[in-house]
Biopython code that builds the backbone (N, CA, C, O; Angstrom):
import numpy as np
from Bio.PDB.StructureBuilder import StructureBuilder

atoms = [
    (1, "UNK", "N", (-6.783, -7.757, -11.859)),
    (1, "UNK", "CA", (-5.570, -7.100, -11.412)),
    (1, "UNK", "C", (-4.901, -6.447, -12.622)),
    (1, "UNK", "O", (-4.799, -7.066, -13.681)),
    (2, "UNK", "N", (-4.446, -5.208, -12.473)),
    (2, "UNK", "CA", (-3.774, -4.560, -13.605)),
    (2, "UNK", "C", (-2.399, -5.174, -13.855)),
    (2, "UNK", "O", (-1.832, -5.817, -12.972)),
    (3, "UNK", "N", (-1.869, -4.976, -15.054)),
    (3, "UNK", "CA", (-0.514, -5.428, -15.341)),
    (3, "UNK", "C", (0.456, -4.617, -14.494)),
    (3, "UNK", "O", (0.228, -3.441, -14.209)),
    (4, "UNK", "N", (1.556, -5.281, -14.093)),
    (4, "UNK", "CA", (2.542, -4.604, -13.270)),
    (4, "UNK", "C", (3.931, -4.805, -13.855)),
    (4, "UNK", "O", (4.165, -5.734, -14.628)),
    (5, "UNK", "N", (4.850, -3.923, -13.476)),
    (5, "UNK", "CA", (6.232, -4.026, -13.948)),
    (5, "UNK", "C", (7.035, -4.891, -12.971)),
    (5, "UNK", "O", (6.543, -5.200, -11.887)),
    (6, "UNK", "N", (8.261, -5.286, -13.333)),
    (6, "UNK", "CA", (9.067, -6.140, -12.447)),
    (6, "UNK", "C", (9.368, -5.553, -11.070)),
    (6, "UNK", "O", (9.679, -6.309, -10.150)),
    (7, "UNK", "N", (9.286, -4.239, -10.895)),
    (7, "UNK", "CA", (9.558, -3.625, -9.591)),
    (7, "UNK", "C", (8.295, -3.344, -8.787)),
    (7, "UNK", "O", (8.356, -2.710, -7.733)),
    (8, "UNK", "N", (7.149, -3.812, -9.278)),
    (8, "UNK", "CA", (5.875, -3.567, -8.609)),
    (8, "UNK", "C", (5.389, -4.841, -7.927)),
    (8, "UNK", "O", (5.612, -5.949, -8.415)),
    (9, "UNK", "N", (4.723, -4.662, -6.791)),
    (9, "UNK", "CA", (4.205, -5.795, -6.026)),
    (9, "UNK", "C", (2.801, -5.477, -5.537)),
    (9, "UNK", "O", (2.487, -4.331, -5.217)),
    (10, "UNK", "N", (1.965, -6.499, -5.483)),
    (10, "UNK", "CA", (0.568, -6.324, -5.099)),
    (10, "UNK", "C", (0.339, -6.696, -3.633)),
    (10, "UNK", "O", (1.108, -7.443, -3.029)),
    (11, "UNK", "N", (-0.736, -6.152, -3.092)),
    (11, "UNK", "CA", (-1.248, -6.565, -1.782)),
    (11, "UNK", "C", (-2.765, -6.519, -1.866)),
    (11, "UNK", "O", (-3.334, -5.813, -2.698)),
    (12, "UNK", "N", (-3.405, -7.274, -0.999)),
    (12, "UNK", "CA", (-4.864, -7.279, -0.986)),
    (12, "UNK", "C", (-5.351, -7.629, 0.410)),
    (12, "UNK", "O", (-4.995, -8.662, 0.977)),
    (13, "UNK", "N", (-6.176, -6.740, 0.945)),
    (13, "UNK", "CA", (-6.846, -6.952, 2.223)),
    (13, "UNK", "C", (-8.337, -6.874, 1.953)),
    (13, "UNK", "O", (-8.747, -6.453, 0.871)),
    (14, "UNK", "N", (-9.128, -7.260, 2.886)),
    (14, "UNK", "CA", (-10.579, -7.148, 2.714)),
    (14, "UNK", "C", (-10.941, -5.690, 2.458)),
    (14, "UNK", "O", (-10.762, -4.845, 3.336)),
    (15, "UNK", "N", (-11.442, -5.388, 1.275)),
    (15, "UNK", "CA", (-11.890, -4.046, 0.949)),
    (15, "UNK", "C", (-10.811, -3.036, 0.610)),
    (15, "UNK", "O", (-11.107, -1.846, 0.504)),
    (16, "UNK", "N", (-9.564, -3.469, 0.437)),
    (16, "UNK", "CA", (-8.477, -2.546, 0.110)),
    (16, "UNK", "C", (-7.371, -3.331, -0.570)),
    (16, "UNK", "O", (-6.799, -4.253, 0.011)),
    (17, "UNK", "N", (-7.075, -2.952, -1.815)),
    (17, "UNK", "CA", (-6.009, -3.639, -2.529)),
    (17, "UNK", "C", (-5.261, -2.654, -3.407)),
    (17, "UNK", "O", (-5.809, -1.647, -3.855)),
    (18, "UNK", "N", (-3.997, -2.972, -3.642)),
    (18, "UNK", "CA", (-3.200, -2.040, -4.417)),
    (18, "UNK", "C", (-1.938, -2.648, -4.975)),
    (18, "UNK", "O", (-1.581, -3.791, -4.688)),
    (19, "UNK", "N", (-1.275, -1.842, -5.783)),
    (19, "UNK", "CA", (0.008, -2.167, -6.391)),
    (19, "UNK", "C", (1.022, -1.168, -5.855)),
    (19, "UNK", "O", (0.857, 0.040, -6.025)),
    (20, "UNK", "N", (2.068, -1.665, -5.210)),
    (20, "UNK", "CA", (3.131, -0.790, -4.718)),
    (20, "UNK", "C", (4.140, -0.633, -5.848)),
    (20, "UNK", "O", (4.791, -1.597, -6.250)),
    (21, "UNK", "N", (4.260, 0.566, -6.345)),
    (21, "UNK", "CA", (5.129, 0.876, -7.478)),
    (21, "UNK", "C", (6.560, 1.068, -6.985)),
    (21, "UNK", "O", (6.806, 1.793, -6.021)),
    (22, "UNK", "N", (7.499, 0.408, -7.660)),
    (22, "UNK", "CA", (8.920, 0.480, -7.287)),
    (22, "UNK", "C", (9.133, 0.131, -5.818)),
    (22, "UNK", "O", (9.803, 0.856, -5.082)),
    (23, "UNK", "N", (8.559, -0.980, -5.413)),
    (23, "UNK", "CA", (8.639, -1.406, -4.013)),
    (23, "UNK", "C", (10.061, -1.759, -3.610)),
    (23, "UNK", "O", (10.840, -2.285, -4.405)),
    (24, "UNK", "N", (10.377, -1.464, -2.379)),
    (24, "UNK", "CA", (11.658, -1.844, -1.793)),
    (24, "UNK", "C", (11.471, -3.217, -1.157)),
    (24, "UNK", "O", (10.773, -3.350, -0.152)),
    (25, "UNK", "N", (12.097, -4.243, -1.747)),
    (25, "UNK", "CA", (11.902, -5.607, -1.260)),
    (25, "UNK", "C", (13.234, -6.277, -0.958)),
    (25, "UNK", "O", (14.258, -5.930, -1.547)),
    (26, "UNK", "N", (13.219, -7.232, -0.045)),
    (26, "UNK", "CA", (14.439, -7.944, 0.327)),
    (26, "UNK", "C", (14.680, -9.172, -0.545)),
    (26, "UNK", "O", (15.826, -9.591, -0.711)),
    (27, "UNK", "N", (13.621, -9.756, -1.104)),
    (27, "UNK", "CA", (13.739, -10.953, -1.940)),
    (27, "UNK", "C", (12.956, -10.749, -3.241)),
    (27, "UNK", "O", (11.829, -11.228, -3.364)),
    (28, "UNK", "N", (13.547, -10.042, -4.213)),
    (28, "UNK", "CA", (12.815, -9.777, -5.461)),
    (28, "UNK", "C", (12.296, -11.059, -6.108)),
    (28, "UNK", "O", (12.960, -12.096, -6.102)),
    (29, "UNK", "N", (11.111, -10.960, -6.655)),
    (29, "UNK", "CA", (10.492, -12.092, -7.336)),
    (29, "UNK", "C", (10.828, -11.977, -8.816)),
    (29, "UNK", "O", (10.742, -10.897, -9.401)),
    (30, "UNK", "N", (11.209, -13.089, -9.410)),
    (30, "UNK", "CA", (11.584, -13.121, -10.823)),
    (30, "UNK", "C", (10.501, -12.479, -11.677)),
    (30, "UNK", "O", (9.312, -12.724, -11.474)),
    (31, "UNK", "N", (10.917, -11.657, -12.630)),
    (31, "UNK", "CA", (9.967, -10.928, -13.467)),
    (31, "UNK", "C", (9.091, -11.840, -14.314)),
    (31, "UNK", "O", (8.070, -11.396, -14.837)),
    (32, "UNK", "N", (9.471, -13.114, -14.460)),
    (32, "UNK", "CA", (8.694, -14.037, -15.285)),
    (32, "UNK", "C", (7.601, -14.757, -14.498)),
    (32, "UNK", "O", (6.815, -15.512, -15.070)),
    (33, "UNK", "N", (7.553, -14.527, -13.209)),
    (33, "UNK", "CA", (6.488, -15.099, -12.380)),
    (33, "UNK", "C", (5.205, -14.332, -12.710)),
    (33, "UNK", "O", (5.241, -13.108, -12.836)),
    (34, "UNK", "N", (4.076, -15.027, -12.851)),
    (34, "UNK", "CA", (2.821, -14.321, -13.168)),
    (34, "UNK", "C", (2.503, -13.225, -12.156)),
    (34, "UNK", "O", (2.796, -13.354, -10.967)),
    (35, "UNK", "N", (1.902, -12.147, -12.646)),
    (35, "UNK", "CA", (1.575, -10.988, -11.808)),
    (35, "UNK", "C", (0.801, -11.366, -10.554)),
    (35, "UNK", "O", (1.022, -10.778, -9.495)),
    (36, "UNK", "N", (-0.102, -12.337, -10.654)),
    (36, "UNK", "CA", (-0.940, -12.730, -9.515)),
    (36, "UNK", "C", (-0.107, -13.252, -8.341)),
    (36, "UNK", "O", (-0.585, -13.257, -7.206)),
    (37, "UNK", "N", (1.131, -13.692, -8.596)),
    (37, "UNK", "CA", (1.992, -14.216, -7.533)),
    (37, "UNK", "C", (3.046, -13.203, -7.080)),
    (37, "UNK", "O", (3.887, -13.519, -6.238)),
    (38, "UNK", "N", (3.006, -12.016, -7.621)),
    (38, "UNK", "CA", (3.978, -10.985, -7.253)),
    (38, "UNK", "C", (3.433, -10.184, -6.065)),
    (38, "UNK", "O", (3.111, -9.001, -6.180)),
    (39, "UNK", "N", (3.342, -10.859, -4.942)),
    (39, "UNK", "CA", (2.787, -10.268, -3.722)),
    (39, "UNK", "C", (3.885, -9.666, -2.862)),
    (39, "UNK", "O", (4.965, -10.239, -2.721)),
    (40, "UNK", "N", (3.600, -8.519, -2.294)),
    (40, "UNK", "CA", (4.555, -7.821, -1.441)),
    (40, "UNK", "C", (4.974, -8.697, -0.260)),
    (40, "UNK", "O", (6.142, -8.698, 0.130)),
    (41, "UNK", "N", (4.042, -9.425, 0.294)),
    (41, "UNK", "CA", (4.356, -10.275, 1.454)),
    (41, "UNK", "C", (5.278, -11.441, 1.083)),
    (41, "UNK", "O", (5.983, -11.955, 1.951)),
    (42, "UNK", "N", (5.290, -11.870, -0.182)),
    (42, "UNK", "CA", (6.208, -12.928, -0.625)),
    (42, "UNK", "C", (7.621, -12.376, -0.829)),
    (42, "UNK", "O", (8.600, -13.092, -0.617)),
    (43, "UNK", "N", (7.732, -11.124, -1.233)),
    (43, "UNK", "CA", (9.027, -10.510, -1.516)),
    (43, "UNK", "C", (9.675, -9.912, -0.269)),
    (43, "UNK", "O", (10.878, -9.654, -0.260)),
    (44, "UNK", "N", (8.898, -9.694, 0.764)),
    (44, "UNK", "CA", (9.395, -9.206, 2.056)),
    (44, "UNK", "C", (8.846, -10.117, 3.144)),
    (44, "UNK", "O", (7.955, -9.729, 3.900)),
    (45, "UNK", "N", (9.373, -11.309, 3.218)),
    (45, "UNK", "CA", (8.848, -12.314, 4.154)),
    (45, "UNK", "C", (9.066, -11.957, 5.615)),
    (45, "UNK", "O", (8.442, -12.543, 6.499)),
    (46, "UNK", "N", (9.952, -10.995, 5.873)),
    (46, "UNK", "CA", (10.235, -10.587, 7.250)),
    (46, "UNK", "C", (9.333, -9.460, 7.734)),
    (46, "UNK", "O", (9.480, -8.994, 8.864)),
    (47, "UNK", "N", (8.381, -9.007, 6.877)),
    (47, "UNK", "CA", (7.463, -7.920, 7.229)),
    (47, "UNK", "C", (6.023, -8.400, 7.158)),
    (47, "UNK", "O", (5.689, -9.284, 6.368)),
    (48, "UNK", "N", (5.181, -7.815, 7.983)),
    (48, "UNK", "CA", (3.734, -8.042, 7.946)),
    (48, "UNK", "C", (3.093, -6.720, 7.565)),
    (48, "UNK", "O", (3.400, -5.682, 8.151)),
    (49, "UNK", "N", (2.210, -6.757, 6.591)),
    (49, "UNK", "CA", (1.606, -5.538, 6.052)),
    (49, "UNK", "C", (0.161, -5.381, 6.502)),
    (49, "UNK", "O", (-0.562, -6.360, 6.694)),
    (50, "UNK", "N", (-0.240, -4.127, 6.663)),
    (50, "UNK", "CA", (-1.644, -3.836, 6.937)),
    (50, "UNK", "C", (-1.979, -2.473, 6.363)),
    (50, "UNK", "O", (-1.118, -1.604, 6.222)),
    (51, "UNK", "N", (-3.227, -2.312, 6.041)),
    (51, "UNK", "CA", (-3.662, -1.079, 5.417)),
    (51, "UNK", "C", (-4.558, -0.259, 6.318)),
    (51, "UNK", "O", (-5.200, -0.773, 7.233)),
    (52, "UNK", "N", (-4.583, 1.023, 6.036)),
    (52, "UNK", "CA", (-5.501, 1.956, 6.671)),
    (52, "UNK", "C", (-6.337, 2.527, 5.531)),
    (52, "UNK", "O", (-5.994, 3.564, 4.964)),
    (53, "UNK", "N", (-7.446, 1.842, 5.191)),
    (53, "UNK", "CA", (-8.268, 2.325, 4.085)),
    (53, "UNK", "C", (-9.043, 3.576, 4.485)),
    (53, "UNK", "O", (-9.442, 3.734, 5.639)),
    (54, "UNK", "N", (-9.246, 4.454, 3.519)),
    (54, "UNK", "CA", (-10.026, 5.664, 3.733)),
    (54, "UNK", "C", (-11.438, 5.428, 3.234)),
    (54, "UNK", "O", (-11.685, 4.551, 2.406)),
    (55, "UNK", "N", (-12.351, 6.220, 3.748)),
    (55, "UNK", "CA", (-13.731, 6.162, 3.261)),
    (55, "UNK", "C", (-13.778, 6.745, 1.858)),
    (55, "UNK", "O", (-13.367, 7.883, 1.630)),
    (56, "UNK", "N", (-14.280, 5.957, 0.929)),
    (56, "UNK", "CA", (-14.445, 6.399, -0.458)),
    (56, "UNK", "C", (-15.823, 5.958, -0.928)),
    (56, "UNK", "O", (-16.520, 5.205, -0.249)),
    (57, "UNK", "N", (-16.194, 6.438, -2.089)),
    (57, "UNK", "CA", (-17.468, 6.020, -2.668)),
    (57, "UNK", "C", (-17.494, 4.500, -2.827)),
    (57, "UNK", "O", (-16.462, 3.884, -3.094)),
    (58, "UNK", "N", (-18.645, 3.913, -2.666)),
    (58, "UNK", "CA", (-18.792, 2.460, -2.727)),
    (58, "UNK", "C", (-18.204, 1.881, -4.013)),
    (58, "UNK", "O", (-17.576, 0.823, -3.983)),
    (59, "UNK", "N", (-18.402, 2.558, -5.131)),
    (59, "UNK", "CA", (-17.944, 2.031, -6.413)),
    (59, "UNK", "C", (-16.426, 2.069, -6.563)),
    (59, "UNK", "O", (-15.889, 1.478, -7.500)),
    (60, "UNK", "N", (-15.725, 2.752, -5.658)),
    (60, "UNK", "CA", (-14.252, 2.799, -5.698)),
    (60, "UNK", "C", (-13.606, 1.698, -4.865)),
    (60, "UNK", "O", (-12.423, 1.406, -5.042)),
    (61, "UNK", "N", (-14.346, 1.097, -3.979)),
    (61, "UNK", "CA", (-13.764, 0.193, -2.987)),
    (61, "UNK", "C", (-13.093, -1.042, -3.574)),
    (61, "UNK", "O", (-12.128, -1.538, -2.992)),
    (62, "UNK", "N", (-13.562, -1.551, -4.691)),
    (62, "UNK", "CA", (-12.961, -2.751, -5.278)),
    (62, "UNK", "C", (-11.872, -2.445, -6.302)),
    (62, "UNK", "O", (-11.259, -3.363, -6.847)),
    (63, "UNK", "N", (-11.626, -1.165, -6.566)),
    (63, "UNK", "CA", (-10.613, -0.790, -7.558)),
    (63, "UNK", "C", (-9.209, -1.026, -7.008)),
    (63, "UNK", "O", (-8.971, -0.928, -5.805)),
    (64, "UNK", "N", (-8.292, -1.337, -7.911)),
    (64, "UNK", "CA", (-6.888, -1.460, -7.535)),
    (64, "UNK", "C", (-6.288, -0.065, -7.470)),
    (64, "UNK", "O", (-6.362, 0.696, -8.435)),
    (65, "UNK", "N", (-5.697, 0.266, -6.338)),
    (65, "UNK", "CA", (-5.033, 1.555, -6.226)),
    (65, "UNK", "C", (-3.544, 1.374, -6.514)),
    (65, "UNK", "O", (-3.006, 0.271, -6.419)),
    (66, "UNK", "N", (-2.903, 2.460, -6.862)),
    (66, "UNK", "CA", (-1.466, 2.452, -7.086)),
    (66, "UNK", "C", (-0.819, 3.202, -5.937)),
    (66, "UNK", "O", (-1.254, 4.290, -5.561)),
    (67, "UNK", "N", (0.229, 2.603, -5.386)),
    (67, "UNK", "CA", (0.809, 3.083, -4.141)),
    (67, "UNK", "C", (2.274, 3.455, -4.339)),
    (67, "UNK", "O", (3.031, 2.736, -4.991)),
    (68, "UNK", "N", (2.654, 4.580, -3.769)),
    (68, "UNK", "CA", (4.040, 5.048, -3.852)),
    (68, "UNK", "C", (4.513, 5.455, -2.466)),
    (68, "UNK", "O", (3.712, 5.775, -1.587)),
    (69, "UNK", "N", (5.819, 5.438, -2.289)),
    (69, "UNK", "CA", (6.405, 5.850, -1.010)),
    (69, "UNK", "C", (5.966, 7.270, -0.684)),
    (69, "UNK", "O", (5.898, 8.120, -1.571)),
    (70, "UNK", "N", (5.672, 7.525, 0.572)),
    (70, "UNK", "CA", (5.237, 8.885, 0.939)),
    (70, "UNK", "C", (6.388, 9.879, 0.854)),
    (70, "UNK", "O", (7.543, 9.547, 1.122)),
    (71, "UNK", "N", (6.049, 11.088, 0.481)),
    (71, "UNK", "CA", (7.027, 12.178, 0.515)),
    (71, "UNK", "C", (7.188, 12.616, 1.976)),
    (71, "UNK", "O", (6.407, 12.219, 2.841)),
    (72, "UNK", "N", (8.193, 13.424, 2.232)),
    (72, "UNK", "CA", (8.381, 13.952, 3.589)),
    (72, "UNK", "C", (7.161, 14.753, 4.025)),
    (72, "UNK", "O", (6.746, 14.683, 5.181)),
    (73, "UNK", "N", (6.588, 15.515, 3.091)),
    (73, "UNK", "CA", (5.405, 16.318, 3.405)),
    (73, "UNK", "C", (4.210, 15.421, 3.742)),
    (73, "UNK", "O", (3.449, 15.714, 4.664)),
    (74, "UNK", "N", (4.052, 14.336, 2.993)),
    (74, "UNK", "CA", (2.946, 13.409, 3.268)),
    (74, "UNK", "C", (3.133, 12.731, 4.616)),
    (74, "UNK", "O", (2.158, 12.531, 5.341)),
    (75, "UNK", "N", (4.347, 12.377, 4.963)),
    (75, "UNK", "CA", (4.607, 11.760, 6.277)),
    (75, "UNK", "C", (4.138, 12.682, 7.398)),
    (75, "UNK", "O", (3.451, 12.248, 8.322)),
    (76, "UNK", "N", (4.511, 13.948, 7.309)),
    (76, "UNK", "CA", (4.118, 14.924, 8.329)),
    (76, "UNK", "C", (2.605, 15.115, 8.315)),
    (76, "UNK", "O", (1.963, 15.093, 9.365)),
    (77, "UNK", "N", (2.041, 15.301, 7.130)),
    (77, "UNK", "CA", (0.594, 15.547, 7.015)),
    (77, "UNK", "C", (-0.211, 14.398, 7.627)),
    (77, "UNK", "O", (-1.078, 14.636, 8.467)),
    (78, "UNK", "N", (0.064, 13.155, 7.218)),
    (78, "UNK", "CA", (-0.731, 12.024, 7.716)),
    (78, "UNK", "C", (-0.478, 11.749, 9.185)),
    (78, "UNK", "O", (-1.378, 11.295, 9.892)),
    (79, "UNK", "N", (0.737, 12.016, 9.661)),
    (79, "UNK", "CA", (1.001, 11.853, 11.083)),
    (79, "UNK", "C", (0.174, 12.847, 11.896)),
    (79, "UNK", "O", (-0.365, 12.500, 12.946)),
    (80, "UNK", "N", (0.076, 14.079, 11.408)),
    (80, "UNK", "CA", (-0.707, 15.110, 12.112)),
    (80, "UNK", "C", (-2.213, 14.908, 11.967)),
    (80, "UNK", "O", (-2.971, 15.244, 12.877)),
    (81, "UNK", "N", (-2.656, 14.363, 10.831)),
    (81, "UNK", "CA", (-4.087, 14.209, 10.570)),
    (81, "UNK", "C", (-4.673, 12.911, 11.118)),
    (81, "UNK", "O", (-5.892, 12.764, 11.197)),
    (82, "UNK", "N", (-3.817, 11.976, 11.493)),
    (82, "UNK", "CA", (-4.280, 10.663, 11.935)),
    (82, "UNK", "C", (-4.994, 10.757, 13.286)),
    (82, "UNK", "O", (-4.450, 11.331, 14.230)),
    (83, "UNK", "N", (-6.200, 10.204, 13.388)),
    (83, "UNK", "CA", (-6.881, 10.175, 14.690)),
    (83, "UNK", "C", (-6.042, 9.392, 15.716)),
    (83, "UNK", "O", (-5.374, 8.418, 15.368)),
    (84, "UNK", "N", (-6.087, 9.820, 16.948)),
    (84, "UNK", "CA", (-5.257, 9.222, 18.003)),
    (84, "UNK", "C", (-5.493, 7.721, 18.162)),
    (84, "UNK", "O", (-4.544, 6.977, 18.410)),
    (85, "UNK", "N", (-6.735, 7.261, 18.023)),
    (85, "UNK", "CA", (-6.992, 5.827, 18.213)),
    (85, "UNK", "C", (-6.311, 4.993, 17.127)),
    (85, "UNK", "O", (-5.881, 3.871, 17.395)),
    (86, "UNK", "N", (-6.207, 5.516, 15.917)),
    (86, "UNK", "CA", (-5.510, 4.796, 14.848)),
    (86, "UNK", "C", (-4.008, 4.975, 14.997)),
    (86, "UNK", "O", (-3.247, 4.025, 14.809)),
    (87, "UNK", "N", (-3.576, 6.179, 15.332)),
    (87, "UNK", "CA", (-2.149, 6.446, 15.515)),
    (87, "UNK", "C", (-1.553, 5.520, 16.575)),
    (87, "UNK", "O", (-0.428, 5.045, 16.417)),
    (88, "UNK", "N", (-2.286, 5.263, 17.639)),
    (88, "UNK", "CA", (-1.765, 4.383, 18.688)),
    (88, "UNK", "C", (-1.601, 2.950, 18.189)),
    (88, "UNK", "O", (-0.721, 2.228, 18.660)),
    (89, "UNK", "N", (-2.436, 2.532, 17.245)),
    (89, "UNK", "CA", (-2.305, 1.190, 16.666)),
    (89, "UNK", "C", (-1.129, 1.091, 15.701)),
    (89, "UNK", "O", (-0.671, -0.008, 15.390)),
    (90, "UNK", "N", (-0.640, 2.230, 15.230)),
    (90, "UNK", "CA", (0.462, 2.258, 14.261)),
    (90, "UNK", "C", (1.828, 2.425, 14.914)),
    (90, "UNK", "O", (2.847, 2.491, 14.227)),
    (91, "UNK", "N", (1.845, 2.493, 16.256)),
    (91, "UNK", "CA", (3.105, 2.661, 16.959)),
    (91, "UNK", "C", (4.082, 1.552, 16.569)),
    (91, "UNK", "O", (3.716, 0.378, 16.531)),
    (92, "UNK", "N", (5.316, 1.932, 16.282)),
    (92, "UNK", "CA", (6.405, 1.041, 15.863)),
    (92, "UNK", "C", (6.257, 0.518, 14.437)),
    (92, "UNK", "O", (7.045, -0.324, 14.006)),
    (93, "UNK", "N", (5.269, 1.000, 13.704)),
    (93, "UNK", "CA", (5.104, 0.556, 12.314)),
    (93, "UNK", "C", (5.907, 1.449, 11.375)),
    (93, "UNK", "O", (6.361, 2.533, 11.744)),
    (94, "UNK", "N", (6.062, 0.962, 10.167)),
    (94, "UNK", "CA", (6.769, 1.698, 9.126)),
    (94, "UNK", "C", (5.758, 2.134, 8.074)),
    (94, "UNK", "O", (5.030, 1.303, 7.532)),
    (95, "UNK", "N", (5.708, 3.410, 7.784)),
    (95, "UNK", "CA", (4.807, 3.971, 6.772)),
    (95, "UNK", "C", (5.397, 3.630, 5.404)),
    (95, "UNK", "O", (6.438, 4.167, 5.024)),
    (96, "UNK", "N", (4.742, 2.750, 4.676)),
    (96, "UNK", "CA", (5.276, 2.243, 3.413)),
    (96, "UNK", "C", (4.814, 3.015, 2.187)),
    (96, "UNK", "O", (5.624, 3.322, 1.313)),
    (97, "UNK", "N", (3.516, 3.337, 2.107)),
    (97, "UNK", "CA", (3.014, 3.912, 0.856)),
    (97, "UNK", "C", (1.693, 4.647, 1.038)),
    (97, "UNK", "O", (0.909, 4.372, 1.946)),
    (98, "UNK", "N", (1.486, 5.599, 0.125)),
    (98, "UNK", "CA", (0.209, 6.290, -0.024)),
    (98, "UNK", "C", (-0.431, 5.695, -1.278)),
    (98, "UNK", "O", (0.182, 5.667, -2.345)),
    (99, "UNK", "N", (-1.651, 5.227, -1.140)),
    (99, "UNK", "CA", (-2.340, 4.548, -2.238)),
    (99, "UNK", "C", (-3.463, 5.427, -2.774)),
    (99, "UNK", "O", (-4.259, 5.970, -2.008)),
    (100, "UNK", "N", (-3.518, 5.561, -4.084)),
    (100, "UNK", "CA", (-4.531, 6.430, -4.670)),
    (100, "UNK", "C", (-5.087, 5.854, -5.961)),
    (100, "UNK", "O", (-4.519, 4.949, -6.572)),
    (101, "UNK", "N", (-6.211, 6.412, -6.343)),
    (101, "UNK", "CA", (-6.897, 6.070, -7.587)),
    (101, "UNK", "C", (-6.909, 7.309, -8.468)),
    (101, "UNK", "O", (-6.893, 8.438, -7.976)),
    (102, "UNK", "N", (-6.938, 7.086, -9.767)),
    (102, "UNK", "CA", (-7.117, 8.184, -10.716)),
    (102, "UNK", "C", (-8.572, 8.136, -11.165)),
    (102, "UNK", "O", (-8.982, 7.198, -11.848)),
    (103, "UNK", "N", (-9.342, 9.132, -10.787)),
    (103, "UNK", "CA", (-10.760, 9.196, -11.141)),
    (103, "UNK", "C", (-10.957, 10.391, -12.068)),
    (103, "UNK", "O", (-11.027, 11.537, -11.625)),
    (104, "UNK", "N", (-11.042, 10.103, -13.341)),
    (104, "UNK", "CA", (-11.210, 11.157, -14.352)),
    (104, "UNK", "C", (-10.181, 12.272, -14.199)),
    (104, "UNK", "O", (-10.510, 13.455, -14.284)),
    (105, "UNK", "N", (-8.925, 11.874, -13.970)),
    (105, "UNK", "CA", (-7.845, 12.854, -13.869)),
    (105, "UNK", "C", (-7.632, 13.443, -12.495)),
    (105, "UNK", "O", (-6.701, 14.226, -12.302)),
    (106, "UNK", "N", (-8.468, 13.089, -11.532)),
    (106, "UNK", "CA", (-8.302, 13.569, -10.159)),
    (106, "UNK", "C", (-7.742, 12.452, -9.285)),
    (106, "UNK", "O", (-8.180, 11.304, -9.366)),
    (107, "UNK", "N", (-6.774, 12.802, -8.456)),
    (107, "UNK", "CA", (-6.183, 11.830, -7.538)),
    (107, "UNK", "C", (-7.068, 11.703, -6.304)),
    (107, "UNK", "O", (-7.353, 12.692, -5.629)),
    (108, "UNK", "N", (-7.500, 10.474, -6.016)),
    (108, "UNK", "CA", (-8.298, 10.189, -4.829)),
    (108, "UNK", "C", (-7.477, 9.246, -3.955)),
    (108, "UNK", "O", (-7.204, 8.114, -4.354)),
    (109, "UNK", "N", (-7.083, 9.702, -2.772)),
    (109, "UNK", "CA", (-6.310, 8.851, -1.869)),
    (109, "UNK", "C", (-7.234, 7.775, -1.315)),
    (109, "UNK", "O", (-8.262, 8.063, -0.704)),
    (110, "UNK", "N", (-6.843, 6.539, -1.545)),
    (110, "UNK", "CA", (-7.645, 5.376, -1.151)),
    (110, "UNK", "C", (-7.279, 4.869, 0.239)),
    (110, "UNK", "O", (-8.115, 4.316, 0.953)),
    (111, "UNK", "N", (-6.004, 5.070, 0.613)),
    (111, "UNK", "CA", (-5.583, 4.610, 1.923)),
    (111, "UNK", "C", (-4.071, 4.624, 2.060)),
    (111, "UNK", "O", (-3.358, 5.075, 1.163)),
    (112, "UNK", "N", (-3.593, 4.128, 3.188)),
    (112, "UNK", "CA", (-2.175, 4.100, 3.498)),
    (112, "UNK", "C", (-1.742, 2.669, 3.785)),
    (112, "UNK", "O", (-2.532, 1.862, 4.276)),
    (113, "UNK", "N", (-0.495, 2.359, 3.479)),
    (113, "UNK", "CA", (0.049, 1.025, 3.713)),
    (113, "UNK", "C", (1.164, 1.123, 4.744)),
    (113, "UNK", "O", (2.049, 1.972, 4.634)),
    (114, "UNK", "N", (1.117, 0.257, 5.739)),
    (114, "UNK", "CA", (2.123, 0.197, 6.804)),
    (114, "UNK", "C", (2.633, -1.219, 6.919)),
    (114, "UNK", "O", (2.014, -2.165, 6.432)),
    (115, "UNK", "N", (3.794, -1.352, 7.584)),
    (115, "UNK", "CA", (4.314, -2.695, 7.862)),
    (115, "UNK", "C", (4.967, -2.714, 9.229)),
    (115, "UNK", "O", (5.351, -1.682, 9.779)),
    (116, "UNK", "N", (5.078, -3.912, 9.753)),
    (116, "UNK", "CA", (5.773, -4.163, 11.010)),
    (116, "UNK", "C", (6.633, -5.411, 10.817)),
    (116, "UNK", "O", (6.342, -6.235, 9.950)),
    (117, "UNK", "N", (7.683, -5.557, 11.615)),
    (117, "UNK", "CA", (8.476, -6.776, 11.484)),
    (117, "UNK", "C", (7.690, -7.983, 11.981)),
    (117, "UNK", "O", (6.901, -7.886, 12.921)),
    (118, "UNK", "N", (7.920, -9.115, 11.336)),
    (118, "UNK", "CA", (7.325, -10.350, 11.852)),
    (118, "UNK", "C", (8.155, -10.780, 13.048)),
    (118, "UNK", "O", (9.371, -10.943, 12.946)),
    (119, "UNK", "N", (7.500, -10.959, 14.167)),
    (119, "UNK", "CA", (8.220, -11.342, 15.402)),
    (119, "UNK", "C", (8.009, -12.802, 15.718)),
    (119, "UNK", "O", (8.534, -13.301, 16.714)),
]
sb = StructureBuilder()
sb.init_structure("model")
sb.init_model(0)
sb.init_chain("A")
sb.init_seg("    ")
for serial, (resi, resn, name, xyz) in enumerate(atoms, 1):
    if name == "N":
        sb.init_residue(resn, " ", resi, " ")
    sb.init_atom(name, np.array(xyz, "f"), 0.0, 1.0, " ", f" {name:<3s}", serial, name[0])
structure = sb.get_structure()
């Protein structure tokens, strides 16, 4: 896992993991807690997170991506580009972040992060 700053939080799903940069959290975790315990789900206990990983080269799948809040343009773009079967599964979810990798100076979008309230 890469080093992270006090405002960054990690998540990990099967085949998709990342660091949310400057995450908006309800219960910030003390900056002295080891990075491995700075999980987004621990800092936002009222939310459940899930990812929409994109198809990437096999050698990219285990890399840690860095995730940032989507811009207004990205929100529109991904909403329009999302296949209907996936879009229907995202109903009532909150679009949290766009996750990408830096591959020799090129940005490769690895996937999207969403959340829903824990009911």
